BALOBA-1460 file (C-alpha; in Angstrom, 3 decimals):
// residues 171
<rec num="1" residu="m" x="-97.477" y="-25.310" z="-26.840"/>
<rec num="2" residu="k" x="-95.125" y="-25.939" z="-23.719"/>
<rec num="3" residu="k" x="-91.551" y="-24.633" z="-23.429"/>
<rec num="4" residu="a" x="-89.228" y="-27.094" z="-21.406"/>
<rec num="5" residu="f" x="-86.165" y="-29.212" z="-20.914"/>
<rec num="6" residu="s" x="-86.870" y="-32.750" z="-21.738"/>
<rec num="7" residu="l" x="-85.072" y="-34.999" z="-20.035"/>
<rec num="8" residu="i" x="-82.410" y="-36.012" z="-22.746"/>
<rec num="9" residu="e" x="-81.149" y="-32.347" z="-21.615"/>
<rec num="10" residu="l" x="-81.253" y="-31.987" z="-17.974"/>
<rec num="11" residu="m" x="-79.130" y="-35.786" z="-17.559"/>
<rec num="12" residu="i" x="-76.518" y="-34.020" z="-19.971"/>
<rec num="13" residu="v" x="-76.368" y="-31.593" z="-17.764"/>
<rec num="14" residu="i" x="-76.477" y="-33.290" z="-14.859"/>
<rec num="15" residu="v" x="-73.463" y="-35.150" z="-15.975"/>
<rec num="16" residu="i" x="-71.439" y="-32.159" z="-16.768"/>
<rec num="17" residu="i" x="-71.918" y="-30.418" z="-13.467"/>
<rec num="18" residu="g" x="-70.721" y="-34.047" z="-12.082"/>
<rec num="19" residu="v" x="-67.973" y="-33.688" z="-14.329"/>
<rec num="20" residu="v" x="-66.937" y="-30.149" z="-13.302"/>
<rec num="21" residu="y" x="-67.126" y="-31.304" z="-9.317"/>
<rec num="22" residu="t" x="-64.912" y="-34.301" z="-9.826"/>
<rec num="23" residu="l" x="-62.391" y="-32.263" z="-11.198"/>
<rec num="24" residu="s" x="-62.652" y="-29.657" z="-9.265"/>
<rec num="25" residu="i" x="-62.258" y="-31.375" z="-5.710"/>
<rec num="26" residu="n" x="-59.260" y="-33.362" z="-6.977"/>
<rec num="27" residu="k" x="-57.582" y="-29.668" z="-7.879"/>
<rec num="28" residu="f" x="-58.804" y="-28.807" z="-3.925"/>
<rec num="29" residu="q" x="-57.301" y="-32.070" z="-2.507"/>
<rec num="30" residu="k" x="-54.046" y="-31.583" z="-4.751"/>
<rec num="31" residu="i" x="-53.646" y="-28.400" z="-2.826"/>
<rec num="32" residu="g" x="-52.526" y="-29.058" z="0.364"/>
<rec num="33" residu="e" x="-50.240" y="-32.225" z="-1.211"/>
<rec num="34" residu="e" x="-46.404" y="-30.820" z="-1.736"/>
<rec num="35" residu="p" x="-45.001" y="-30.851" z="-4.726"/>
<rec num="36" residu="a" x="-43.656" y="-34.070" z="-6.131"/>
<rec num="37" residu="n" x="-40.210" y="-32.348" z="-7.778"/>
<rec num="38" residu="i" x="-39.002" y="-30.536" z="-4.643"/>
<rec num="39" residu="s" x="-35.195" y="-29.989" z="-5.342"/>
<rec num="40" residu="l" x="-32.458" y="-28.846" z="-3.809"/>
<rec num="41" residu="k" x="-32.410" y="-25.424" z="-5.651"/>
<rec num="42" residu="g" x="-36.001" y="-24.924" z="-4.010"/>
<rec num="43" residu="l" x="-35.930" y="-26.201" z="-0.748"/>
<rec num="44" residu="k" x="-34.788" y="-23.063" z="1.001"/>
<rec num="45" residu="e" x="-37.837" y="-21.538" z="-0.205"/>
<rec num="46" residu="y" x="-39.874" y="-24.853" z="0.154"/>
<rec num="47" residu="l" x="-39.105" y="-24.603" z="3.762"/>
<rec num="48" residu="q" x="-39.887" y="-21.349" z="4.484"/>
<rec num="49" residu="k" x="-43.606" y="-21.772" z="2.871"/>
<rec num="50" residu="f" x="-44.444" y="-23.506" z="6.126"/>
<rec num="51" residu="p" x="-45.782" y="-21.775" z="9.170"/>
<rec num="52" residu="h" x="-43.302" y="-21.463" z="12.280"/>
<rec num="53" residu="s" x="-42.164" y="-19.094" z="14.829"/>
<rec num="54" residu="n" x="-38.826" y="-20.677" z="15.977"/>
<rec num="55" residu="n" x="-37.562" y="-22.982" z="13.027"/>
<rec num="56" residu="v" x="-37.955" y="-25.608" z="10.079"/>
<rec num="57" residu="k" x="-35.845" y="-28.487" z="9.302"/>
<rec num="58" residu="l" x="-35.519" y="-31.191" z="7.146"/>
<rec num="59" residu="l" x="-34.203" y="-34.333" z="8.312"/>
<rec num="60" residu="c" x="-33.260" y="-37.325" z="6.505"/>
<rec num="61" residu="l" x="-32.269" y="-40.198" z="8.244"/>
<rec num="62" residu="d" x="-30.244" y="-43.506" z="7.575"/>
<rec num="63" residu="d" x="-29.734" y="-43.378" z="3.548"/>
<rec num="64" residu="c" x="-31.843" y="-40.312" z="2.969"/>
<rec num="65" residu="s" x="-34.654" y="-42.205" z="1.158"/>
<rec num="66" residu="s" x="-37.051" y="-40.740" z="3.335"/>
<rec num="67" residu="c" x="-37.127" y="-37.350" z="4.616"/>
<rec num="68" residu="d" x="-39.428" y="-35.342" z="7.529"/>
<rec num="69" residu="v" x="-39.888" y="-31.911" z="7.559"/>
<rec num="70" residu="f" x="-40.600" y="-30.663" z="10.718"/>
<rec num="71" residu="a" x="-41.646" y="-26.823" z="11.807"/>
<rec num="72" residu="d" x="-40.912" y="-26.132" z="15.765"/>
<rec num="73" residu="n" x="-40.151" y="-29.957" z="16.074"/>
<rec num="74" residu="e" x="-43.809" y="-30.570" z="14.571"/>
<rec num="75" residu="k" x="-43.939" y="-33.139" z="12.474"/>
<rec num="76" residu="q" x="-45.412" y="-31.441" z="9.075"/>
<rec num="77" residu="a" x="-44.631" y="-33.509" z="5.891"/>
<rec num="78" residu="s" x="-42.838" y="-36.382" z="4.378"/>
<rec num="79" residu="l" x="-40.377" y="-36.194" z="1.317"/>
<rec num="80" residu="n" x="-39.583" y="-39.456" z="-0.491"/>
<rec num="81" residu="d" x="-36.808" y="-40.272" z="-2.784"/>
<rec num="82" residu="f" x="-35.563" y="-36.559" z="-2.565"/>
<rec num="83" residu="l" x="-32.041" y="-37.384" z="-1.753"/>
<rec num="84" residu="d" x="-29.599" y="-40.849" z="-1.912"/>
<rec num="85" residu="k" x="-26.635" y="-40.982" z="0.588"/>
<rec num="86" residu="s" x="-24.446" y="-39.924" z="-1.640"/>
<rec num="87" residu="v" x="-25.148" y="-36.372" z="-0.667"/>
<rec num="88" residu="k" x="-22.313" y="-34.270" z="0.596"/>
<rec num="89" residu="i" x="-21.637" y="-31.446" z="2.902"/>
<rec num="90" residu="y" x="-19.319" y="-28.660" z="3.030"/>
<rec num="91" residu="r" x="-18.985" y="-25.772" z="4.880"/>
<rec num="92" residu="y" x="-16.585" y="-23.005" z="3.475"/>
<rec num="93" residu="d" x="-14.314" y="-21.165" z="5.870"/>
<rec num="94" residu="f" x="-12.323" y="-18.377" z="5.267"/>
<rec num="95" residu="s" x="-9.138" y="-19.148" z="6.770"/>
<rec num="96" residu="y" x="-9.234" y="-22.977" z="5.753"/>
<rec num="97" residu="g" x="-11.044" y="-23.090" z="2.720"/>
<rec num="98" residu="i" x="-14.194" y="-25.503" z="1.653"/>
<rec num="99" residu="l" x="-14.332" y="-28.133" z="4.719"/>
<rec num="100" residu="k" x="-16.282" y="-31.760" z="4.708"/>
<rec num="101" residu="q" x="-19.345" y="-31.195" z="7.768"/>
<rec num="102" residu="k" x="-19.206" y="-34.120" z="9.978"/>
<rec num="103" residu="k" x="-23.036" y="-35.903" z="10.376"/>
<rec num="104" residu="e" x="-24.804" y="-34.603" z="13.633"/>
<rec num="105" residu="v" x="-25.858" y="-36.863" z="16.113"/>
<rec num="106" residu="y" x="-29.715" y="-37.179" z="15.889"/>
<rec num="107" residu="f" x="-31.813" y="-38.622" z="18.661"/>
<rec num="108" residu="n" x="-35.576" y="-39.628" z="17.917"/>
<rec num="109" residu="k" x="-38.066" y="-38.756" z="20.615"/>
<rec num="110" residu="d" x="-37.315" y="-42.137" z="22.435"/>
<rec num="111" residu="n" x="-33.939" y="-41.044" z="22.800"/>
<rec num="112" residu="v" x="-33.080" y="-43.616" z="20.653"/>
<rec num="113" residu="e" x="-29.679" y="-42.541" z="18.176"/>
<rec num="114" residu="k" x="-30.511" y="-42.602" z="14.644"/>
<rec num="115" residu="d" x="-27.900" y="-41.973" z="11.402"/>
<rec num="116" residu="l" x="-28.183" y="-38.721" z="10.124"/>
<rec num="117" residu="c" x="-28.136" y="-38.519" z="6.277"/>
<rec num="118" residu="f" x="-28.680" y="-34.702" z="5.828"/>
<rec num="119" residu="s" x="-30.836" y="-32.212" z="7.899"/>
<rec num="120" residu="y" x="-31.296" y="-28.697" z="6.824"/>
<rec num="121" residu="t" x="-32.789" y="-25.894" z="8.756"/>
<rec num="122" residu="v" x="-34.350" y="-22.714" z="8.266"/>
<rec num="123" residu="d" x="-34.790" y="-20.237" z="10.969"/>
<rec num="124" residu="k" x="-37.538" y="-17.707" z="11.910"/>
<rec num="125" residu="k" x="-35.610" y="-14.901" z="10.352"/>
<rec num="126" residu="g" x="-35.322" y="-17.112" z="6.800"/>
<rec num="127" residu="v" x="-31.693" y="-17.681" z="6.622"/>
<rec num="128" residu="g" x="-30.473" y="-21.235" z="6.405"/>
<rec num="129" residu="e" x="-27.592" y="-23.264" z="7.657"/>
<rec num="130" residu="q" x="-24.472" y="-21.662" z="5.554"/>
<rec num="131" residu="v" x="-23.300" y="-25.195" z="3.903"/>
<rec num="132" residu="f" x="-22.476" y="-26.442" z="-0.056"/>
<rec num="133" residu="v" x="-24.415" y="-29.670" z="-0.908"/>
<rec num="134" residu="e" x="-22.925" y="-31.648" z="-3.573"/>
<rec num="135" residu="f" x="-25.066" y="-33.987" z="-5.193"/>
<rec num="136" residu="k" x="-25.562" y="-36.079" z="-8.403"/>
<rec num="137" residu="g" x="-22.579" y="-33.995" z="-10.021"/>
<rec num="138" residu="l" x="-23.786" y="-30.537" z="-8.821"/>
<rec num="139" residu="v" x="-23.224" y="-28.248" z="-6.016"/>
<rec num="140" residu="y" x="-25.529" y="-26.437" z="-3.968"/>
<rec num="141" residu="d" x="-24.485" y="-23.092" z="-2.596"/>
<rec num="142" residu="f" x="-26.788" y="-22.649" z="0.501"/>
<rec num="143" residu="s" x="-24.270" y="-19.911" z="2.070"/>
<rec num="144" residu="n" x="-26.030" y="-16.714" z="1.255"/>
<rec num="145" residu="y" x="-28.523" y="-15.415" z="3.349"/>
<rec num="146" residu="l" x="-30.783" y="-13.912" z="1.891"/>
<rec num="147" residu="a" x="-29.960" y="-14.830" z="-2.104"/>
<rec num="148" residu="p" x="-31.760" y="-18.131" z="-3.617"/>
<rec num="149" residu="v" x="-29.455" y="-21.111" z="-3.603"/>
<rec num="150" residu="s" x="-26.826" y="-20.789" z="-6.656"/>
<rec num="151" residu="v" x="-25.751" y="-23.903" z="-8.332"/>
<rec num="152" residu="y" x="-22.476" y="-25.017" z="-9.705"/>
<rec num="153" residu="t" x="-21.604" y="-27.465" z="-11.925"/>
<rec num="154" residu="s" x="-18.413" y="-28.261" z="-8.986"/>
<rec num="155" residu="l" x="-17.233" y="-27.596" z="-6.236"/>
<rec num="156" residu="q" x="-14.360" y="-26.022" z="-7.434"/>
<rec num="157" residu="e" x="-16.352" y="-23.264" z="-9.247"/>
<rec num="158" residu="a" x="-17.999" y="-23.191" z="-5.988"/>
<rec num="159" residu="i" x="-14.925" y="-22.351" z="-3.951"/>
<rec num="160" residu="d" x="-13.694" y="-20.243" z="-6.311"/>
<rec num="161" residu="a" x="-17.049" y="-17.813" z="-6.544"/>
<rec num="162" residu="k" x="-17.095" y="-17.821" z="-2.919"/>
<rec num="163" residu="e" x="-13.356" y="-16.227" z="-2.998"/>
<rec num="164" residu="k" x="-14.006" y="-13.986" z="-5.532"/>
<rec num="165" residu="l" x="-17.253" y="-12.757" z="-3.136"/>
<rec num="166" residu="t" x="-14.595" y="-12.654" z="0.286"/>
<rec num="167" residu="q" x="-12.295" y="-10.729" z="-2.449"/>
<rec num="168" residu="e" x="-15.090" y="-8.221" z="-3.508"/>
<rec num="169" residu="v" x="-15.879" y="-7.979" z="0.091"/>
<rec num="170" residu="l" x="-12.720" y="-6.929" z="1.670"/>
<rec num="171" residu="r" x="-11.729" y="-4.348" z="-0.869"/>
């Protein structure tokens, strides 16, 4: 009496191996893609993940529907529908309080001026621009050097938190 696998058993094993292989290949392909749920709260950490020797910059042009990530002036990734043109950027000044930031002038590689909707830069030490970003009813505080981004429900709440911190430092 011979003991061996039947043709059906071998076919079932081959199908199972094929399914496992297909699922694993799809997983590996998705590892290189950026997550679809990048938010302003996680933006600083997301940008710090890109390998860079000088800085990493997020640039959103025109109506902010499409943003590009540049590490050391080389395009690394694109984010679609991340922001819209309702985004507002503010700076906090100890003497004057909150000031709306003027939009930067941006020239592309062909030296053509483009409308800059939003930009945010993180340097080689992981320090980002010191700004408040107001978007969809929330205010994101990027002003802390090494702390995660704080989220407030209003601009006044963000100002109060900043002034409280300033008073604590002055003591």
